[in-house]
GUMARNU-896414 format. One record per residue: x, y, z of N, C-alpha, C in turn. Coordinates in nm, 3 decimals, padded with zeros to 5 digits, always signed. Layout:
# GUMARNU-896414
npx,npy,npz,capx,capy,capz,cpx,cpy,cpz
X,Y,Z,X,Y,Z,X,Y,Z
...
END
This chain:
# GUMARNU-896414
npx,npy,npz,capx,capy,capz,cpx,cpy,cpz
-01.220,-00.371,+00.092,-01.071,-00.403,+00.066,-00.974,-00.442,+00.175
-00.912,-00.509,+00.175,-00.824,-00.515,+00.298,-00.657,-00.496,+00.213
-00.563,-00.421,+00.300,-00.456,-00.386,+00.245,-00.361,-00.395,+00.363
-00.356,-00.503,+00.446,-00.252,-00.531,+00.571,-00.088,-00.547,+00.491
-00.149,-00.663,+00.370,+00.001,-00.689,+00.366,-00.001,-00.724,+00.226
+00.135,-00.691,+00.157,+00.131,-00.634,+00.010,+00.323,-00.781,+00.002
+00.281,-00.891,-00.030,+00.425,-00.953,-00.060,+00.476,-00.963,-00.192
+00.616,-00.909,-00.196,+00.651,-00.938,-00.301,+00.713,-01.082,-00.338
+00.732,-01.095,-00.492,+00.787,-01.224,-00.528,+00.867,-01.179,-00.647
+00.958,-01.273,-00.656,+01.086,-01.227,-00.755,+01.013,-01.282,-00.899
+01.005,-01.197,-01.034,+00.932,-01.219,-01.124,+01.020,-01.338,-01.202
+01.120,-01.323,-01.201,+01.176,-01.477,-01.264,+01.215,-01.604,-01.175
+01.130,-01.609,-01.085,+01.169,-01.737,-01.009,+01.021,-01.785,-00.968
+01.002,-01.882,-01.082,+00.852,-01.970,-01.076,+00.816,-02.021,-00.926
+00.899,-02.102,-00.868,+00.870,-02.175,-00.755,+00.789,-02.074,-00.662
+00.886,-01.968,-00.619,+00.854,-01.834,-00.511,+00.736,-01.789,-00.569
+00.681,-01.769,-00.707,+00.584,-01.708,-00.757,+00.451,-01.781,-00.718
+00.484,-01.913,-00.766,+00.359,-02.026,-00.731,+00.325,-02.045,-00.608
+00.431,-02.037,-00.514,+00.389,-02.042,-00.372,+00.321,-01.925,-00.311
+00.383,-01.801,-00.329,+00.317,-01.679,-00.311,+00.180,-01.634,-00.320
+00.158,-01.698,-00.418,+00.005,-01.676,-00.476,-00.108,-01.806,-00.399
+00.004,-01.857,-00.291,-00.145,-01.950,-00.227,-00.154,-01.910,-00.085
-00.046,-01.816,-00.044,-00.038,-01.773,+00.090,-00.150,-01.676,+00.134
-00.132,-01.637,+00.244,-00.285,-01.536,+00.323,-00.186,-01.377,+00.298
-00.174,-01.365,+00.181,-00.147,-01.219,+00.156,-00.267,-01.148,+00.117
-00.278,-01.007,+00.160,-00.431,-00.944,+00.089,-00.374,-00.914,-00.064
-00.235,-00.909,-00.108,-00.210,-00.900,-00.231,-00.066,-00.936,-00.271
-00.011,-00.979,-00.380,+00.116,-01.053,-00.405,+00.115,-00.943,-00.535
+00.276,-00.902,-00.506,+00.301,-00.833,-00.600,+00.436,-00.877,-00.691
+00.428,-00.907,-00.774,+00.527,-00.999,-00.864,+00.620,-00.902,-00.934
+00.727,-00.888,-00.904,+00.868,-00.785,-00.908,+00.943,-00.821,-01.027
+00.956,-00.696,-01.097,+01.000,-00.690,-01.189,+01.152,-00.613,-01.215
+01.127,-00.515,-01.069,+01.250,-00.440,-01.049,+01.389,-00.465,-00.970
+01.381,-00.459,-00.847,+01.537,-00.449,-00.769,+01.564,-00.624,-00.780
+01.439,-00.725,-00.771,+01.479,-00.835,-00.756,+01.498,-00.918,-00.876
+01.503,-00.878,-01.005,+01.521,-00.917,-01.111,+01.647,-00.862,-01.180
+01.720,-00.922,-01.186,+01.908,-00.880,-01.277,+01.841,-00.811,-01.401
+01.956,-00.744,-01.460,+01.889,-00.662,-01.580,+01.909,-00.758,-01.704
+01.987,-00.857,-01.677,+02.015,-00.938,-01.765,+01.836,-01.044,-01.825
+01.758,-01.054,-01.683,+01.662,-01.142,-01.709,+01.537,-01.052,-01.718
+01.535,-00.935,-01.706,+01.402,-00.833,-01.698,+01.330,-00.880,-01.791
+01.347,-00.880,-01.936,+01.290,-00.895,-02.046,+01.213,-01.041,-02.035
+01.292,-01.145,-02.014,+01.236,-01.307,-01.989,+01.144,-01.297,-01.883
+01.132,-01.205,-01.791,+01.064,-01.257,-01.673,+00.917,-01.169,-01.698
+00.858,-01.107,-01.811,+00.801,-01.042,-01.842,+00.674,-01.141,-01.837
+00.687,-01.249,-01.959,+00.575,-01.327,-02.020,+00.539,-01.420,-01.882
+00.627,-01.446,-01.815,+00.630,-01.571,-01.695,+00.525,-01.498,-01.587
+00.579,-01.365,-01.575,+00.476,-01.268,-01.492,+00.336,-01.269,-01.550
+00.305,-01.212,-01.648,+00.175,-01.215,-01.703,+00.097,-01.337,-01.682
+00.159,-01.443,-01.704,+00.090,-01.588,-01.723,+00.069,-01.613,-01.585
+00.155,-01.601,-01.468,+00.098,-01.608,-01.353,+00.001,-01.539,-01.284
-00.018,-01.448,-01.350,-00.124,-01.334,-01.279,-00.268,-01.372,-01.377
-00.265,-01.476,-01.482,-00.357,-01.518,-01.543,-00.453,-01.639,-01.427
-00.354,-01.688,-01.347,-00.393,-01.812,-01.279,-00.476,-01.783,-01.188
-00.533,-01.877,-01.127,-00.633,-01.892,-00.971,-00.540,-01.838,-00.901
-00.577,-01.755,-00.787,-00.537,-01.744,-00.678,-00.594,-01.667,-00.546
-00.539,-01.667,-00.428,-00.622,-01.642,-00.300,-00.610,-01.472,-00.298
-00.513,-01.415,-00.351,-00.479,-01.269,-00.312,-00.484,-01.168,-00.463
-00.500,-01.052,-00.423,-00.514,-00.939,-00.583,-00.352,-00.955,-00.609
-00.337,-00.950,-00.731,-00.226,-00.947,-00.780,-00.168,-00.853,-00.866
-00.074,-00.784,-00.841,-00.003,-00.676,-00.904,+00.173,-00.732,-00.932
+00.178,-00.605,-01.057,+00.329,-00.630,-01.091,+00.378,-00.481,-01.055
+00.526,-00.538,-01.006,+00.601,-00.423,-00.970,+00.668,-00.396,-01.102
+00.649,-00.269,-01.176,+00.771,-00.242,-01.306,+00.853,-00.182,-01.264
+00.951,-00.130,-01.354,+01.063,-00.056,-01.311,+01.005,+00.097,-01.332
+01.102,+00.178,-01.317,+01.103,+00.290,-01.289,+01.047,+00.385,-01.397
+00.961,+00.465,-01.384,+00.919,+00.543,-01.551,+01.035,+00.595,-01.607
+01.130,+00.624,-01.552,+01.265,+00.696,-01.591,+01.363,+00.604,-01.638
+01.315,+00.443,-01.624,+01.378,+00.338,-01.663,+01.342,+00.277,-01.792
+01.434,+00.259,-01.893,+01.375,+00.232,-02.020,+01.297,+00.080,-02.035
+01.304,-00.004,-01.919,+01.260,-00.130,-01.890,+01.101,-00.120,-01.890
+01.036,+00.035,-01.829,+00.919,+00.054,-01.775,+00.803,+00.034,-01.879
+00.808,+00.094,-02.017,+00.742,+00.089,-02.116,+00.720,-00.054,-02.150
+00.813,-00.166,-02.150,+00.793,-00.289,-02.216,+00.731,-00.335,-02.087
+00.761,-00.312,-01.968,+00.726,-00.424,-01.876,+00.561,-00.375,-01.834
+00.507,-00.273,-01.889,+00.368,-00.240,-01.905,+00.309,-00.302,-02.015
+00.340,-00.283,-02.116,+00.303,-00.351,-02.248,+00.294,-00.515,-02.258
+00.394,-00.558,-02.171,+00.366,-00.714,-02.193,+00.312,-00.772,-02.085
+00.261,-00.722,-01.993,+00.239,-00.771,-01.887,+00.055,-00.705,-01.818
+00.004,-00.603,-01.882,-00.155,-00.569,-01.857,-00.244,-00.654,-01.914
-00.321,-00.727,-01.849,-00.452,-00.775,-01.895,-00.528,-00.788,-01.766
-00.660,-00.819,-01.833,-00.764,-00.793,-01.735,-00.787,-00.879,-01.609
-00.700,-00.955,-01.564,-00.661,-01.009,-01.439,-00.549,-00.980,-01.351
-00.510,-00.849,-01.421,-00.389,-00.775,-01.330,-00.478,-00.680,-01.237
-00.439,-00.720,-01.085,-00.563,-00.573,-01.009,-00.470,-00.453,-01.031
-00.312,-00.473,-01.045,-00.264,-00.317,-01.003,-00.119,-00.308,-01.019
-00.059,-00.214,-01.071,+00.066,-00.217,-01.077,+00.127,-00.085,-00.995
+00.271,-00.128,-00.911,+00.343,-00.073,-00.815,+00.432,-00.030,-00.904
+00.453,+00.117,-00.898,+00.550,+00.192,-00.962,+00.664,+00.236,-00.861
+00.808,+00.212,-00.888,+00.873,+00.263,-00.803,+00.951,+00.376,-00.818
+01.022,+00.435,-00.713,+01.082,+00.537,-00.742,+01.022,+00.666,-00.823
+00.904,+00.697,-00.755,+00.792,+00.797,-00.836,+00.867,+00.954,-00.735
+00.895,+01.033,-00.835,+00.932,+01.179,-00.786,+00.859,+01.283,-00.871
+00.791,+01.245,-00.942,+00.681,+01.390,-01.002,+00.533,+01.372,-01.014
+00.484,+01.451,-01.020,+00.341,+01.420,-01.092,+00.350,+01.408,-01.220
+00.412,+01.453,-01.283,+00.437,+01.463,-01.455,+00.460,+01.304,-01.490
+00.566,+01.242,-01.414,+00.584,+01.122,-01.433,+00.463,+01.004,-01.409
+00.406,+01.024,-01.267,+00.272,+00.939,-01.243,+00.181,+00.966,-01.354
+00.134,+01.079,-01.380,+00.054,+01.108,-01.480,+00.067,+01.021,-01.603
+00.205,+01.024,-01.669,+00.227,+00.949,-01.763,+00.193,+00.797,-01.782
+00.249,+00.712,-01.659,+00.197,+00.600,-01.639,+00.037,+00.559,-01.616
-00.005,+00.665,-01.566,-00.162,+00.671,-01.554,-00.219,+00.651,-01.708
-00.157,+00.736,-01.802,-00.225,+00.797,-01.940,-00.206,+00.677,-02.007
-00.059,+00.589,-01.998,-00.043,+00.446,-02.064,-00.154,+00.361,-01.996
-00.118,+00.344,-01.885,-00.245,+00.241,-01.882,-00.403,+00.217,-01.914
-00.433,+00.361,-01.910,-00.559,+00.408,-01.980,-00.553,+00.354,-02.123
-00.446,+00.371,-02.196,-00.465,+00.346,-02.319,-00.430,+00.172,-02.336
-00.386,+00.107,-02.260,-00.344,-00.034,-02.286,-00.495,-00.082,-02.223
-00.554,-00.013,-02.118,-00.695,-00.072,-02.095,-00.775,-00.078,-02.213
-00.791,+00.047,-02.253,-00.901,+00.091,-02.373,-00.873,-00.043,-02.490
-00.725,-00.021,-02.503,-00.668,-00.152,-02.616,-00.767,-00.279,-02.623
-00.735,-00.322,-02.465,-00.744,-00.486,-02.460,-00.896,-00.494,-02.377
-00.979,-00.403,-02.381,-01.113,-00.433,-02.333,-01.130,-00.429,-02.199
-01.056,-00.357,-02.098,-01.028,-00.351,-01.983,-01.109,-00.197,-01.968
-01.212,-00.224,-01.863,-01.268,-00.099,-01.820,-01.157,+00.011,-01.747
-01.161,+00.152,-01.842,-01.039,+00.224,-01.831,-01.060,+00.282,-01.684
-00.954,+00.292,-01.587,-00.930,+00.320,-01.450,-00.958,+00.227,-01.360
-00.970,+00.089,-01.428,-00.993,-00.007,-01.300,-00.853,-00.061,-01.263
-00.734,-00.068,-01.303,-00.615,-00.132,-01.256,-00.554,-00.007,-01.162
-00.532,-00.054,-01.065,-00.472,+00.005,-00.948,-00.318,+00.056,-00.964
-00.284,+00.177,-00.932,-00.163,+00.215,-00.945,-00.117,+00.254,-00.840
-00.033,+00.212,-00.780,+00.020,+00.215,-00.626,+00.191,+00.284,-00.650
+00.172,+00.406,-00.633,+00.339,+00.482,-00.635,+00.411,+00.439,-00.501
+00.566,+00.385,-00.517,+00.642,+00.387,-00.388,+00.723,+00.554,-00.384
+00.728,+00.598,-00.317,+00.799,+00.717,-00.274,+00.911,+00.663,-00.204
+01.028,+00.666,-00.272,+01.147,+00.613,-00.172,+01.313,+00.675,-00.188
+01.288,+00.796,-00.266,+01.393,+00.907,-00.256,+01.383,+01.017,-00.198
+01.465,+01.091,-00.196,+01.500,+01.232,-00.115,+01.391,+01.313,-00.221
+01.420,+01.315,-00.340,+01.333,+01.404,-00.402,+01.164,+01.332,-00.395
+01.147,+01.233,-00.381,+01.002,+01.168,-00.364,+00.939,+01.246,-00.277
+01.008,+01.199,-00.141,+00.965,+01.255,-00.025,+00.936,+01.420,-00.010
+01.058,+01.476,-00.050,+01.047,+01.628,-00.067,+00.914,+01.694,-00.124
+00.902,+01.598,-00.233,+00.793,+01.665,-00.353,+00.659,+01.586,-00.322
+00.634,+01.538,-00.188,+00.534,+01.425,-00.204,+00.384,+01.500,-00.209
+00.373,+01.605,-00.201,+00.259,+01.691,-00.160,+00.238,+01.715,-00.296
+00.326,+01.785,-00.399,+00.304,+01.800,-00.568,+00.259,+01.669,-00.604
+00.301,+01.562,-00.580,+00.326,+01.459,-00.641,+00.214,+01.386,-00.655
+00.101,+01.407,-00.532,-00.009,+01.355,-00.514,-00.129,+01.451,-00.587
-00.049,+01.554,-00.620,-00.150,+01.639,-00.718,-00.186,+01.599,-00.846
-00.114,+01.489,-00.865,-00.136,+01.439,-01.010,-00.265,+01.418,-01.084
-00.370,+01.409,-00.965,-00.485,+01.381,-01.043,-00.553,+01.500,-01.104
-00.516,+01.620,-01.080,-00.530,+01.744,-01.155,-00.440,+01.771,-01.314
-00.391,+01.680,-01.361,-00.294,+01.684,-01.466,-00.365,+01.586,-01.552
-00.461,+01.520,-01.533,-00.490,+01.409,-01.614,-00.545,+01.465,-01.752
-00.535,+01.396,-01.845,-00.593,+01.431,-01.999,-00.709,+01.371,-02.032
-00.784,+01.280,-01.941,-00.874,+01.211,-01.990,-00.992,+01.198,-01.856
-01.123,+01.156,-01.902,-01.191,+01.136,-01.758,-01.217,+01.005,-01.713
-01.260,+00.976,-01.602,-01.272,+00.864,-01.555,-01.192,+00.863,-01.403
-01.212,+00.727,-01.338,-01.166,+00.749,-01.200,-00.996,+00.741,-01.184
-00.972,+00.842,-01.079,-00.846,+00.820,-01.051,-00.765,+00.698,-01.000
-00.667,+00.651,-01.040,-00.628,+00.499,-01.028,-00.556,+00.513,-00.904
-00.487,+00.582,-00.842,-00.376,+00.589,-00.764,-00.467,+00.622,-00.607
-00.494,+00.533,-00.527,-00.583,+00.519,-00.426,-00.468,+00.538,-00.300
-00.337,+00.520,-00.295,-00.263,+00.509,-00.208,-00.106,+00.492,-00.227
-00.017,+00.566,-00.133,+00.109,+00.528,-00.172,+00.178,+00.455,-00.101
+00.297,+00.407,-00.110,+00.376,+00.297,-00.027,+00.516,+00.415,+00.000
+00.568,+00.342,+00.123,+00.685,+00.390,+00.128,+00.819,+00.301,+00.085
+00.937,+00.364,+00.052,+01.048,+00.233,+00.074,+01.164,+00.301,+00.115
+01.166,+00.242,+00.262,+01.302,+00.304,+00.343,+01.411,+00.270,+00.295
+01.444,+00.119,+00.247,+01.566,+00.106,+00.203,+01.668,+00.187,+00.084
+01.575,+00.201,-00.010,+01.645,+00.307,-00.085,+01.621,+00.467,-00.056
+01.523,+00.476,+00.048,+01.522,+00.616,+00.073,+01.645,+00.666,+00.184
+01.703,+00.566,+00.266,+01.781,+00.571,+00.347,+01.900,+00.551,+00.272
+01.909,+00.478,+00.147,+02.054,+00.484,+00.082,+02.096,+00.617,-00.013
+01.962,+00.682,+00.002,+01.951,+00.800,-00.118,+02.021,+00.935,+00.004
+01.985,+00.869,+00.104,+02.026,+01.005,+00.238,+02.150,+00.978,+00.306
+02.211,+00.857,+00.241,+02.318,+00.811,+00.329,+02.269,+00.793,+00.488
+02.174,+00.752,+00.519,+02.139,+00.705,+00.655,+02.170,+00.584,+00.686
+02.188,+00.557,+00.805,+02.229,+00.411,+00.895,+02.132,+00.394,+01.002
+02.005,+00.368,+00.967,+01.881,+00.351,+01.033,+01.936,+00.253,+01.138
+01.879,+00.283,+01.270,+01.877,+00.172,+01.350,+01.741,+00.098,+01.389
+01.751,-00.021,+01.463,+01.616,-00.103,+01.446,+01.502,-00.027,+01.469
+01.525,+00.087,+01.534,+01.380,+00.133,+01.598,+01.328,+00.268,+01.474
+01.443,+00.267,+01.391,+01.427,+00.335,+01.228,+01.352,+00.484,+01.304
+01.408,+00.532,+01.396,+01.404,+00.704,+01.426,+01.440,+00.815,+01.309
+01.539,+00.733,+01.237,+01.606,+00.810,+01.164,+01.490,+00.833,+01.034
+01.394,+00.761,+01.005,+01.291,+00.764,+00.890,+01.160,+00.805,+00.932
+01.154,+00.844,+01.084,+01.032,+00.904,+01.116,+00.979,+01.000,+01.040
+01.066,+01.099,+01.002,+00.976,+01.239,+00.956,+00.948,+01.191,+00.812
+01.020,+01.115,+00.728,+00.971,+01.073,+00.614,+00.836,+01.034,+00.609
+00.797,+00.911,+00.718,+00.666,+00.844,+00.696,+00.573,+00.916,+00.775
+00.606,+01.022,+00.865,+00.484,+01.122,+00.911,+00.454,+01.200,+00.774
+00.573,+01.269,+00.650,+00.524,+01.323,+00.559,+00.425,+01.276,+00.472
+00.418,+01.114,+00.423,+00.347,+01.017,+00.367,+00.219,+01.043,+00.404
+00.220,+00.962,+00.564,+00.073,+00.985,+00.594,+00.018,+01.125,+00.585
+00.080,+01.239,+00.656,+00.006,+01.385,+00.601,+00.002,+01.418,+00.473
+00.084,+01.387,+00.376,+00.040,+01.421,+00.228,-00.073,+01.332,+00.206
-00.101,+01.180,+00.223,-00.196,+01.127,+00.192,-00.336,+01.191,+00.255
-00.343,+01.179,+00.363,-00.441,+01.257,+00.440,-00.499,+01.385,+00.349
-00.406,+01.451,+00.332,-00.434,+01.607,+00.295,-00.508,+01.588,+00.164
-00.431,+01.467,+00.067,-00.507,+01.473,-00.065,-00.625,+01.385,-00.054
-00.640,+01.353,+00.029,-00.798,+01.276,+00.030,-00.791,+01.134,+00.015
-00.678,+01.074,-00.001,-00.657,+00.924,-00.038,-00.624,+00.869,+00.120
-00.601,+00.714,+00.064,-00.612,+00.597,+00.169,-00.491,+00.652,+00.251
-00.466,+00.590,+00.370,-00.384,+00.588,+00.452,-00.249,+00.497,+00.354
-00.108,+00.522,+00.374,-00.011,+00.500,+00.279,+00.022,+00.354,+00.355
+00.136,+00.278,+00.276,+00.180,+00.112,+00.320,+00.322,+00.133,+00.307
+00.333,+00.109,+00.492,+00.491,+00.098,+00.509,+00.587,+00.028,+00.437
+00.667,+00.058,+00.482,+00.816,-00.016,+00.403,+00.873,-00.164,+00.418
+00.919,-00.245,+00.354,+00.927,-00.361,+00.413,+01.012,-00.355,+00.481
+01.021,-00.491,+00.605,+01.127,-00.529,+00.707,+01.265,-00.595,+00.658
+01.361,-00.561,+00.645,+01.475,-00.649,+00.623,+01.557,-00.737,+00.719
+01.519,-00.693,+00.820,+01.609,-00.783,+00.963,+01.487,-00.909,+00.998
+01.541,-00.983,+00.894,+01.431,-01.132,+00.927,+01.428,-01.190,+01.056
+01.559,-01.163,+01.134,+01.604,-01.245,+01.286,+01.551,-01.140,+01.384
+01.499,-01.044,+01.346,+01.467,-00.942,+01.458,+01.321,-00.933,+01.469
+01.237,-01.047,+01.542,+01.127,-01.079,+01.553,+01.036,-00.958,+01.657
+01.087,-00.946,+01.742,+01.062,-00.845,+01.866,+01.043,-00.696,+01.784
+01.152,-00.684,+01.703,+01.167,-00.546,+01.666,+01.109,-00.528,+01.583
+01.037,-00.606,+01.470,+00.954,-00.629,+01.382,+00.829,-00.602,+01.438
+00.794,-00.671,+01.540,+00.660,-00.649,+01.618,+00.628,-00.480,+01.653
+00.724,-00.444,+01.730,+00.722,-00.319,+01.760,+00.730,-00.179,+01.660
+00.823,-00.225,+01.546,+00.777,-00.137,+01.392,+00.642,-00.189,+01.335
+00.570,-00.268,+01.363,+00.457,-00.250,+01.301,+00.342,-00.186,+01.393
+00.358,-00.203,+01.525,+00.277,-00.149,+01.614,+00.317,+00.023,+01.617
+00.422,+00.080,+01.573,+00.438,+00.206,+01.583,+00.385,+00.243,+01.443
+00.407,+00.160,+01.348,+00.382,+00.191,+01.214,+00.207,+00.217,+01.197
+00.122,+00.113,+01.249,-00.017,+00.159,+01.239,-00.044,+00.267,+01.322
-00.004,+00.277,+01.437,-00.030,+00.381,+01.525,+00.023,+00.536,+01.487
+00.107,+00.548,+01.413,+00.180,+00.661,+01.307,+00.055,+00.682,+01.190
-00.025,+00.580,+01.129,-00.128,+00.603,+01.044,-00.112,+00.550,+00.925
-00.037,+00.417,+00.931,-00.027,+00.335,+00.785,-00.128,+00.253,+00.813
-00.137,+00.177,+00.699,-00.275,+00.069,+00.687,-00.218,-00.041,+00.675
-00.097,-00.082,+00.602,-00.033,-00.182,+00.600,+00.092,-00.187,+00.541
+00.175,-00.326,+00.510,+00.310,-00.324,+00.504,+00.310,-00.405,+00.363
+00.444,-00.384,+00.309,+00.494,-00.409,+00.200,+00.609,-00.529,+00.282
+00.600,-00.678,+00.256,+00.632,-00.765,+00.302,+00.724,-00.862,+00.169
+00.869,-00.878,+00.242,+00.944,-00.955,+00.181,+00.965,-01.119,+00.197
+00.917,-01.164,+00.288,+00.913,-01.268,+00.321,+00.765,-01.362,+00.387
+00.745,-01.465,+00.345,+00.639,-01.502,+00.394,+00.566,-01.534,+00.540
+00.696,-01.529,+00.622,+00.670,-01.551,+00.787,+00.627,-01.386,+00.826
+00.639,-01.285,+00.741,+00.614,-01.124,+00.755,+00.466,-01.151,+00.789
+00.415,-01.188,+00.686,+00.262,-01.203,+00.647,+00.137,-01.202,+00.748
+00.149,-01.306,+00.874,+00.097,-01.319,+00.977,+00.100,-01.199,+01.086
+00.236,-01.174,+01.090,+00.224,-01.046,+01.179,+00.174,-00.961,+01.160
+00.201,-00.889,+01.016,+00.147,-00.796,+00.943,+00.011,-00.780,+00.942
-00.076,-00.898,+00.894,-00.212,-00.899,+00.900,-00.285,-00.900,+01.034
-00.180,-00.963,+01.141,-00.292,-00.930,+01.278,-00.215,-00.763,+01.331
-00.131,-00.698,+01.279,-00.106,-00.570,+01.336,-00.161,-00.474,+01.324
-00.229,-00.483,+01.173,-00.317,-00.378,+01.096,-00.439,-00.406,+01.096
-00.520,-00.532,+01.179,-00.633,-00.505,+01.206,-00.647,-00.496,+01.342
-00.789,-00.432,+01.370,-00.836,-00.398,+01.491,-00.828,-00.489,+01.629
-00.789,-00.501,+01.739,-00.755,-00.585,+01.863,-00.920,-00.612,+01.882
-00.934,-00.748,+01.943,-01.053,-00.754,+02.001,-01.093,-00.644,+02.115
-00.997,-00.584,+02.200,-01.023,-00.512,+02.281,-01.048,-00.362,+02.237
-00.979,-00.309,+02.109,-01.009,-00.192,+02.028,-01.155,-00.184,+01.974
-01.179,-00.325,+01.955,-01.375,-00.364,+01.885,-01.450,-00.337,+01.992
-01.399,-00.384,+02.118,-01.473,-00.343,+02.201,-01.499,-00.267,+02.290
-01.410,-00.144,+02.262,-01.404,-00.013,+02.317,-01.493,+00.041,+02.204
-01.469,+00.037,+02.118,-01.520,+00.115,+01.990,-01.691,+00.087,+01.982
-01.705,-00.051,+02.023,-01.854,-00.087,+02.020,-01.925,-00.012,+02.176
-01.863,+00.027,+02.254,-01.890,+00.095,+02.368,-01.929,+00.247,+02.357
-01.815,+00.320,+02.258,-01.815,+00.434,+02.250,-01.946,+00.456,+02.148
-01.960,+00.385,+02.049,-02.063,+00.419,+01.926,-02.190,+00.376,+01.994
-02.225,+00.276,+02.094,-02.332,+00.271,+02.141,-02.397,+00.397,+02.240
-02.274,+00.437,+02.319,-02.333,+00.512,+02.430,-02.344,+00.656,+02.357
-02.256,+00.693,+02.245,-02.274,+00.810,+02.185,-02.415,+00.831,+02.119
-02.457,+00.725,+02.052,-02.586,+00.708,+01.996,-02.708,+00.725,+02.099
-02.704,+00.680,+02.228,-02.791,+00.705,+02.314,-02.806,+00.834,+02.361
-02.661,+00.870,+02.346,-02.643,+01.042,+02.391,-02.702,+01.109,+02.292
-02.645,+01.116,+02.157,-02.700,+01.172,+02.069,-02.864,+01.242,+02.060
-02.942,+01.074,+02.062,-03.085,+01.074,+02.077,-03.131,+01.189,+02.184
-03.059,+01.207,+02.294,-03.093,+01.310,+02.415,-03.072,+01.451,+02.340
-02.996,+01.464,+02.243,-02.958,+01.581,+02.223,-02.845,+01.616,+02.274
-02.743,+01.541,+02.308,-02.591,+01.552,+02.366,-02.488,+01.503,+02.277
-02.355,+01.571,+02.247,-02.264,+01.555,+02.176,-02.122,+01.544,+02.239
-02.155,+01.532,+02.344,-02.007,+01.528,+02.436,-02.044,+01.447,+02.554
-01.996,+01.355,+02.538,-02.008,+01.234,+02.661,-01.887,+01.220,+02.749
-01.874,+01.095,+02.836,-01.787,+01.040,+02.873,-01.792,+00.904,+02.853
-01.702,+00.802,+02.792,-01.673,+00.675,+02.826,-01.557,+00.603,+02.847
-01.529,+00.545,+02.981,-01.433,+00.486,+03.010,-01.334,+00.608,+03.065
-01.385,+00.697,+03.107,-01.330,+00.788,+03.140,-01.234,+00.914,+03.067
-01.315,+00.886,+02.926,-01.251,+00.957,+02.858,-01.343,+01.058,+02.764
-01.315,+01.185,+02.739,-01.423,+01.264,+02.662,-01.460,+01.183,+02.545
-01.578,+01.199,+02.519,-01.601,+01.146,+02.384,-01.695,+01.275,+02.283
-01.635,+01.286,+02.155,-01.730,+01.362,+02.071,-01.695,+01.329,+01.934
-01.728,+01.387,+01.849,-01.764,+01.356,+01.704,-01.658,+01.301,+01.647
-01.531,+01.345,+01.643,-01.394,+01.299,+01.588,-01.369,+01.157,+01.642
-01.418,+01.111,+01.785,-01.365,+01.000,+01.843,-01.487,+00.908,+01.802
-01.586,+00.953,+01.785,-01.707,+00.853,+01.735,-01.680,+00.783,+01.573
-01.618,+00.895,+01.497,-01.615,+00.884,+01.365,-01.501,+00.776,+01.359
-01.371,+00.803,+01.464,-01.270,+00.694,+01.442,-01.327,+00.620,+01.481
-01.404,+00.539,+01.578,-01.441,+00.447,+01.648,-01.548,+00.325,+01.528
-01.628,+00.448,+01.456,-01.704,+00.374,+01.355,-01.608,+00.350,+01.262
-01.507,+00.364,+01.226,-01.427,+00.368,+01.093,-01.343,+00.211,+01.178
-01.314,+00.218,+01.277,-01.242,+00.099,+01.340,-01.338,-00.001,+01.322
-01.456,-00.003,+01.364,-01.540,-00.094,+01.318,-01.552,-00.152,+01.201
-01.591,-00.062,+01.119,-01.581,-00.105,+00.956,-01.487,-00.211,+00.922
-01.365,-00.114,+00.973,-01.238,-00.214,+00.932,-01.243,-00.354,+00.979
-01.290,-00.366,+01.115,-01.297,-00.478,+01.184,-01.387,-00.624,+01.080
-01.483,-00.536,+01.084,-01.619,-00.647,+00.982,-01.564,-00.661,+00.843
-01.425,-00.582,+00.773,-01.412,-00.631,+00.651,-01.288,-00.727,+00.674
-01.218,-00.738,+00.808,-01.119,-00.870,+00.824,-01.182,-00.966,+00.860
-01.309,-00.950,+00.914,-01.338,-01.093,+00.955,-01.441,-01.149,+00.866
-01.486,-01.050,+00.733,-01.572,-01.080,+00.635,-01.445,-01.138,+00.534
-01.308,-01.077,+00.564,-01.208,-01.154,+00.472,-01.161,-01.312,+00.510
END
């Protein structure tokens, strides 16, 4: 399953939703939170639910309001059905809050004939409390009150809200956010989860800076990007996929190591670099990612 690009579309703008569902995103997120005014949140739920019943190219998610927001419960009750692939939950700050949404989704699934645990739940960590508690937040699976698959496979980073919460003014290279990003990558790996999804990029005219941000993001351990404009999809899809040179190098590493291992060797040299099991595991993972992209 590819997670290079998650494109947001405002839940109260039908034309943008219709267009988003035809684009080359790995997933489309119909938004009921920040892009929808408080006065329109209730009215946006039914159109979002209907839109996610329609044929589409990408997986379909709905971003509900935060668990602490009074709109969250109604958002879930009104939009969850069998063709919803996932829920994006903003401003997650505690394992208990994440567990409560997991429990509610399980009950909605059971009530509506959907396999329990099948709807993905992707939390966005975007506050000082959320980043500070991210390790405890990812322990939520141990708090569950029912058996079945754990639906949280990855978390996402929300740099805009995080910077606002800390009163930061990040420059284009976003050095001020490096520590928070590193914490999310480390916590995800320590919890045995997928690599996280990086924050939206809001400087639409800064194309070169966006390219650098994508490269930096991938090298720092993110697997994809939240996108807020259709023009961001192609750069994100390309940036989070292995390059042809990376694939060729990985193939050389795996072939050479397999031959060496058959002779009882577990440390060799390829292209002037020492190769042992960790490097080979990474090369095989990269080749698997390349196959997923080509197959998609």
